[in-house]
C-alpha positions as CSV (number, residue, x, y, z in Angstrom):
1,M,0.1,-0.1,0.1
2,I,1.1,3.2,-1.2
3,K,1.2,5.5,1.8
4,R,-0.7,9.3,1.2
5,Y,1.4,11.3,4.0
6,Q,4.8,11.2,4.6
7,R,6.3,11.7,8.1
8,T,7.9,15.4,8.4
9,A,11.5,14.9,9.9
10,I,11.5,16.3,13.6
11,P,14.5,18.5,12.6
12,Q,11.7,21.0,10.7
13,Y,9.4,21.4,13.6
14,L,12.5,22.1,15.6
15,I,13.0,25.1,13.2
16,V,9.7,26.2,13.6
17,G,9.3,25.7,16.9
18,I,12.9,28.0,17.4
19,I,11.7,30.6,15.1
20,L,8.2,31.2,17.0
21,L,10.1,31.4,19.8
22,A,12.6,33.5,18.7
23,L,9.7,36.0,17.2
24,M,8.3,35.6,21.0
25,G,11.3,36.5,22.6
26,L,11.9,39.9,20.1
27,G,8.1,40.5,21.3
28,F,8.8,40.5,25.0
29,L,12.5,42.6,23.9
30,S,10.8,44.9,22.2
31,K,8.5,45.6,24.8
32,F,11.1,46.0,27.3
33,M,13.1,48.5,25.4
34,M,10.1,50.4,24.5
35,E,9.7,50.7,28.5
36,N,13.0,51.7,29.6
37,L,14.4,53.6,26.6
38,S,13.2,56.6,24.4
39,F,12.9,56.2,20.6
40,M,11.6,58.2,17.9
41,D,8.4,56.6,17.1
42,Y,7.6,56.7,13.3
43,F,5.1,53.9,13.9
44,A,2.5,56.0,16.1
45,I,1.3,58.8,13.8
46,P,0.3,55.9,10.5
47,W,-1.1,54.1,13.4
48,A,-3.4,57.0,14.4
49,A,-3.9,58.3,10.9
50,G,-5.3,54.3,10.1
51,R,-7.0,54.5,12.9
52,A,-8.5,57.6,12.7
53,W,-10.0,57.0,9.3
54,L,-11.3,53.6,9.4
55,L,-13.2,53.9,13.1
56,E,-14.0,57.6,13.1
57,G,-14.0,58.2,9.6
58,Q,-11.5,61.3,9.7
59,N,-9.2,62.6,6.8
60,P,-5.8,61.0,7.7
61,Y,-3.9,63.7,6.4
62,T,-5.2,66.0,8.9
63,S,-3.0,67.4,12.3
64,D,-5.7,65.6,14.2
65,V,-3.9,62.5,13.9
66,R,-0.6,63.8,15.7
67,P,-3.1,64.5,19.6
68,L,-4.2,61.0,18.8
69,A,-0.4,59.4,18.7
70,D,0.8,61.0,21.5
71,E,-2.2,60.1,23.5
72,A,-1.6,56.5,22.4
73,I,1.8,56.5,23.4
74,R,1.3,58.3,27.0
75,I,-1.5,55.1,27.5
76,S,1.0,52.8,26.7
77,G,3.6,53.4,28.7
78,F,6.2,53.6,26.0
79,L,9.0,56.4,25.8
80,G,8.5,57.0,22.2
81,I,8.8,60.6,20.8
82,L,7.0,61.7,17.7
83,P,9.2,63.0,15.0
84,E,8.9,66.4,14.1
85,T,6.0,66.5,11.2
86,S,2.6,67.6,11.6
87,G,0.9,65.0,10.4
88,L,1.1,61.9,8.3
89,I,3.6,62.2,5.5
90,H,3.1,58.4,3.5
91,P,1.2,58.2,0.5
92,M,-1.9,56.3,1.0
93,I,-0.4,53.6,-1.1
94,N,1.9,53.2,2.1
95,L,-0.9,53.6,5.0
96,L,-2.1,50.3,3.3
97,F,1.0,48.5,5.3
98,F,-0.1,50.0,8.4
99,L,-4.2,49.7,8.6
100,P,-4.2,46.1,10.0
101,F,-2.3,47.1,13.0
102,S,-4.2,50.2,13.2
103,L,-7.5,48.1,14.3
104,V,-5.5,46.9,17.0
105,P,-5.0,48.4,20.5
106,Y,-1.6,50.6,20.1
107,S,0.5,48.9,23.1
108,I,0.0,45.9,21.0
109,S,0.3,46.9,17.0
110,R,3.6,48.2,18.3
111,I,5.3,45.3,19.8
112,L,3.9,43.2,16.7
113,W,5.2,46.0,13.9
114,V,8.9,45.5,15.9
115,V,8.1,41.9,15.2
116,L,7.3,42.2,11.8
117,L,10.4,44.7,10.9
118,G,12.6,42.4,12.6
119,L,11.6,39.4,10.6
120,S,11.9,41.6,7.7
121,V,15.6,42.1,8.0
122,F,16.3,38.7,8.9
123,L,14.3,37.6,5.7
124,T,16.1,40.5,3.7
125,A,19.8,38.5,5.0
126,N,18.5,34.8,4.2
127,L,17.3,36.2,0.8
128,S,20.4,37.8,-0.2
129,L,22.4,35.1,0.7
130,K,20.3,33.2,-1.6
131,L,20.4,36.1,-4.1
132,V,24.5,36.1,-4.2
133,G,24.6,32.3,-5.1
134,K,26.1,28.9,-3.8
135,W,27.3,29.4,-0.4
136,T,28.9,26.6,1.9
137,G,29.4,26.4,5.5
138,W,25.9,26.8,8.0
139,G,28.6,28.5,10.1
140,S,29.2,31.7,8.0
141,K,25.2,31.9,7.0
142,F,24.4,32.2,10.7
143,A,27.0,35.0,11.0
144,L,25.7,36.9,8.9
145,L,21.9,36.3,9.8
146,L,23.4,37.2,13.0
147,F,25.1,40.4,11.9
148,S,22.4,41.6,9.6
149,F,19.7,41.8,12.6
150,A,22.4,42.9,15.5
151,W,24.0,45.5,12.9
152,F,23.3,49.0,14.7
153,P,21.1,50.5,11.6
154,A,19.1,47.3,11.6
155,V,18.3,47.5,15.4
156,F,17.6,51.4,15.3
157,S,15.3,51.1,12.1
158,I,13.1,47.8,14.0
159,L,13.2,49.9,17.7
160,T,12.0,53.2,15.8
161,G,9.5,51.3,14.0
162,D,10.7,52.7,10.3
163,L,8.9,51.4,7.1
164,N,11.8,50.8,5.3
165,P,13.5,47.3,6.6
166,L,9.8,46.1,5.2
167,V,10.1,47.8,1.7
168,I,13.9,46.7,1.1
169,L,12.6,42.9,2.2
170,L,10.0,43.2,-0.4
171,I,12.6,44.4,-3.1
172,V,14.7,42.1,-2.5
173,L,11.6,39.1,-2.5
174,S,10.6,40.6,-5.8
175,V,14.5,40.2,-7.2
176,H,13.9,36.7,-5.5
177,F,11.0,36.1,-7.9
178,I,12.2,37.2,-10.9
179,Q,15.0,34.6,-10.3
180,I,13.1,31.6,-10.0
181,E,11.0,32.9,-12.8
182,Q,7.6,34.3,-10.9
183,D,7.4,37.1,-12.6
184,T,3.7,37.9,-11.6
185,A,4.5,38.2,-8.0
186,A,7.7,40.0,-8.5
187,G,6.0,42.8,-10.5
188,F,3.2,43.1,-8.0
189,L,5.6,43.2,-5.4
190,L,7.5,46.4,-6.8
191,A,3.9,47.8,-7.1
192,A,2.9,47.8,-3.6
193,V,6.4,49.4,-3.0
194,F,6.1,52.2,-5.4
195,G,4.7,54.4,-2.7
196,S,8.4,54.5,-1.4
197,A,9.7,56.0,-4.5
198,P,12.9,58.1,-2.2
199,I,14.5,53.9,-2.5
200,T,12.4,52.2,-4.9
201,L,12.6,54.3,-7.9
202,I,16.3,53.7,-8.8
203,P,15.8,49.6,-8.5
204,L,12.6,49.6,-10.1
205,L,14.1,51.3,-13.0
206,F,16.8,48.6,-13.4
207,V,14.3,46.1,-13.2
208,I,12.1,47.8,-16.0
209,I,14.9,47.7,-18.4
210,W,16.5,44.7,-17.6
211,S,13.1,43.0,-17.8
212,I,12.9,44.8,-21.6
213,S,16.4,43.5,-22.4
214,R,15.7,39.7,-21.7
215,K,11.5,40.1,-23.0
216,R,10.2,39.5,-19.5
217,W,6.9,41.2,-20.9
218,S,5.1,39.7,-17.6
219,I,7.4,41.7,-15.0
220,I,6.7,44.8,-16.8
221,V,2.8,44.3,-17.1
222,A,2.5,43.0,-13.7
223,I,4.1,46.3,-12.2
224,F,2.0,48.9,-13.9
225,S,-1.1,46.8,-13.5
226,G,-0.4,46.5,-9.7
227,L,0.4,50.0,-9.5
228,A,-2.8,50.8,-11.7
229,F,-5.0,48.7,-8.9
230,L,-3.1,50.0,-6.0
231,I,-4.0,53.8,-6.9
232,T,-7.8,52.5,-8.2
233,V,-8.6,51.2,-5.4
234,T,-7.2,54.0,-2.8
235,V,-8.8,56.9,-4.9
236,L,-12.1,55.3,-4.7
237,M,-11.9,54.2,-1.2
238,F,-10.2,58.0,-0.3
239,S,-10.9,60.3,-3.2
240,S,-9.1,63.4,-1.9
241,W,-6.1,61.8,-1.0
242,P,-3.6,62.6,-4.1
243,M,-4.4,66.3,-3.3
244,D,-4.3,66.1,0.8
245,W,-0.8,64.1,0.6
246,L,1.0,66.4,-1.9
247,R,-0.8,69.1,0.3
248,V,1.1,68.0,3.2
249,V,4.6,67.1,1.6
250,L,5.0,70.5,0.0
251,T,4.3,72.0,3.5
252,E,6.9,69.6,5.6
253,F,9.5,70.2,2.5
254,S,8.8,73.9,1.3
255,N,12.7,74.0,1.8
256,W,15.4,71.8,0.3
257,E,17.3,72.0,3.4
258,G,16.2,68.4,4.9
259,M,16.9,66.8,1.6
260,Q,20.8,65.8,2.2
261,T,22.3,62.5,0.2
262,P,24.8,60.9,1.2
263,L,27.0,62.3,-1.3
264,S,25.6,66.1,-0.2
265,Q,27.1,65.4,3.1
266,I,30.4,63.8,1.8
267,A,30.2,67.6,-0.5
268,A,29.6,69.6,2.9
269,F,32.8,68.6,4.4
270,L,34.4,70.9,2.2
271,P,32.0,74.4,2.6
272,G,33.8,76.8,-0.1
273,I,33.1,74.2,-2.9
274,E,29.8,72.6,-1.4
275,R,27.6,73.1,-4.7
276,F,30.0,72.2,-7.1
277,L,31.4,69.3,-5.6
278,S,28.0,67.9,-4.7
279,L,26.7,68.4,-8.0
280,A,29.9,66.7,-9.3
281,L,29.7,63.6,-7.6
282,H,26.2,63.2,-8.2
283,G,26.8,63.8,-11.6
284,I,29.5,60.8,-11.8
285,I,27.5,58.8,-9.4
286,G,24.4,59.3,-11.9
287,L,26.8,58.7,-15.0
288,Y,27.7,55.5,-13.4
289,L,24.4,54.6,-12.8
290,L,23.2,55.0,-16.4
291,V,26.1,52.9,-17.3
292,I,25.0,49.9,-15.7
293,L,21.2,50.6,-16.7
294,I,22.4,51.0,-20.3
295,T,24.7,47.8,-20.2
296,S,22.4,45.8,-18.2
297,A,20.5,44.8,-21.9
298,R,23.6,42.6,-22.7
299,R,24.8,41.4,-19.3
300,R,25.1,38.0,-18.7
301,E,21.8,36.3,-16.6
302,K,25.2,35.1,-14.0
303,E,25.9,38.9,-13.4
304,F,21.9,39.7,-12.2
305,S,23.1,39.2,-8.4
306,W,26.0,41.9,-9.0
307,L,23.9,44.2,-10.8
308,L,21.3,44.6,-8.1
309,C,23.8,44.8,-5.1
310,T,25.2,47.9,-7.2
311,V,21.8,49.3,-7.9
312,L,21.0,49.0,-4.4
313,V,24.2,50.6,-3.3
314,I,23.2,53.7,-5.8
315,A,19.9,54.1,-4.5
316,Y,21.7,54.6,-1.1
317,L,23.9,57.4,-2.3
318,F,20.7,58.8,-3.7
319,Y,18.6,58.5,-0.7
320,P,17.2,62.6,-0.2
321,T,17.4,62.0,3.6
322,N,20.2,60.7,6.1
323,Q,17.9,58.3,8.0
324,L,20.0,55.2,9.3
325,S,17.4,52.6,8.0
326,A,18.3,53.5,4.9
327,I,21.5,51.7,5.3
328,V,19.7,48.1,5.5
329,L,19.9,48.5,1.6
330,L,23.7,47.7,1.6
331,I,23.0,44.0,3.2
332,P,23.1,42.5,0.3
333,A,26.2,44.3,-1.2
334,I,27.8,43.2,2.5
335,I,27.1,39.4,2.1
336,L,28.3,39.1,-2.0
337,V,31.9,41.2,-0.9
338,V,32.5,39.5,2.3
339,K,31.4,36.2,-0.2
340,V,34.0,36.8,-2.9
341,L,36.6,37.9,-0.1
342,G,36.5,34.5,1.0
343,E,36.5,32.5,-1.7
344,R,39.0,34.9,-3.8
345,W,42.0,34.0,-1.1
346,R,40.5,30.7,0.9
347,L,41.5,30.2,4.1
348,I,43.5,34.0,4.2
349,G,40.2,35.5,2.6
350,K,37.5,33.9,4.9
351,L,39.5,34.9,7.9
352,F,39.9,38.4,6.2
353,S,36.1,38.5,5.6
354,W,35.2,37.4,9.3
355,I,37.5,40.4,10.0
356,V,35.7,42.4,7.8
357,L,32.8,41.6,9.2
358,I,33.3,42.0,12.9
359,L,34.1,45.4,12.0
360,I,30.9,46.4,10.1
361,A,29.0,45.0,12.8
362,G,31.1,46.4,15.6
363,V,32.5,50.1,14.6
364,P,28.7,51.5,14.2
365,W,27.9,50.0,18.3
366,I,31.3,52.2,19.4
367,L,30.8,55.0,17.5
368,V,27.6,55.9,19.5
369,S,28.9,54.5,22.2
370,P,28.5,55.3,25.4
371,E,25.5,57.4,24.8
372,I,23.5,55.2,22.8
373,Y,20.1,57.0,22.1
374,F,17.3,55.8,19.8
375,T,15.7,59.2,19.6
376,E,17.0,60.8,16.7
377,N,19.4,59.9,13.7
378,H,23.2,59.8,14.6
379,A,25.4,61.1,12.8
380,L,27.9,58.6,11.5
381,P,29.8,59.7,8.8
382,I,32.2,56.6,8.7
383,L,29.3,54.2,8.2
384,Q,26.7,57.0,6.8
385,I,29.4,58.1,3.8
386,I,32.6,56.4,3.5
387,F,31.2,53.0,4.5
388,P,28.5,52.7,1.5
389,L,31.3,54.2,-1.3
390,V,34.3,51.2,0.4
391,I,31.1,49.0,-0.6
392,L,30.9,50.5,-4.2
393,I,34.6,49.9,-4.1
394,G,34.3,46.7,-3.3
395,L,31.5,45.8,-5.5
396,V,33.8,47.1,-8.8
397,W,36.8,44.6,-7.2
398,V,33.9,41.9,-7.0
399,R,33.2,42.7,-10.9
400,W,36.7,42.7,-12.2
401,W,37.1,39.3,-10.2
402,A,33.6,37.9,-11.4
403,I,34.8,38.5,-14.8
404,K,37.8,36.5,-14.7
405,F,36.0,34.1,-12.6
406,P,32.8,34.1,-14.0
407,H,31.5,30.8,-11.6
408,L,31.3,32.9,-8.5
409,L,28.2,35.0,-9.4
410,Y,26.1,32.0,-10.5
411,R,22.2,31.8,-9.9
412,N,21.6,29.7,-7.0
413,D,19.8,26.8,-8.2
């Protein structure tokens, strides 16, 4: 007799149990930290805006949601501090991510949101391992996953409730779907994160150009049809949101002083030629991006992971604010560079890559100590300016060595 069901191996249940325990532990840890550490809360206003809209029928883009968010934080006992905005600055497409949590009381939904962001960072690192190709050694994999989760920018973005880790996960997940030829799902995911254009615009442009060059038309159709669906549905639900959101954005960003890309921060070190140097740096990196986009049409499939990592680093360099959470974009590129270092020089390379990884993980905590705070962005020029350029140089080196030894960038079949 043929057995209809097969017995599942015990280690699979063990892994599921460990994951559930880890998520529960993260929830309890986040509750403890939010009750004992002051932190900037980027979640409270979207939560309050969604709650006021769904339960009370109020306009989510009015300034009335800020007092509601303040009151929710006070009742919860958490030490959250609201950002200096008059109200909701997310487009309605992004607010959809927060709506399920808006139906739950703040103290519970805030913990669930932290767990979701923590899971997002973990999955981003795990998918990045698959993105860069075959990887041997569970020890190295575990170390990279632990590094990604314990890295100060990741911890900062998780605790403060920034949406960026979730957006970055969906970008990397869409690329994974492209690699396994699930084009429709990839396109829909990219459409879902279009509301975070400062992060997603450059990767989205790259995927569109690459898809056209490969005649993967289903990706293009899914992106634009998904975007049309989201805009149509949100306008039907709340017809005035585009104008209300645009009014809030123009009010909050009436001057360009707060719009500082990492490249602009580099130029600020030389005030005498700051404007010229900023334009020159943006022009040089923009030209490099243009070359990558144009030449991606004739790149080999095996170079896709390198192209994507490079595009993500450039997307960070063009990110218009100094949010620490945006540095999570660099995780795939960091993993790729560390992997190639280990494979290039064998034992010495692996030792060197471990040293590099320890420095990347430990230096940010050293830079912010002894006064580690989460109430505002830390000014960390080494991490926010120099480090991305070093990673970009590392990717150029990876590209040179991958041409000579192309087996490094094989797709993870």
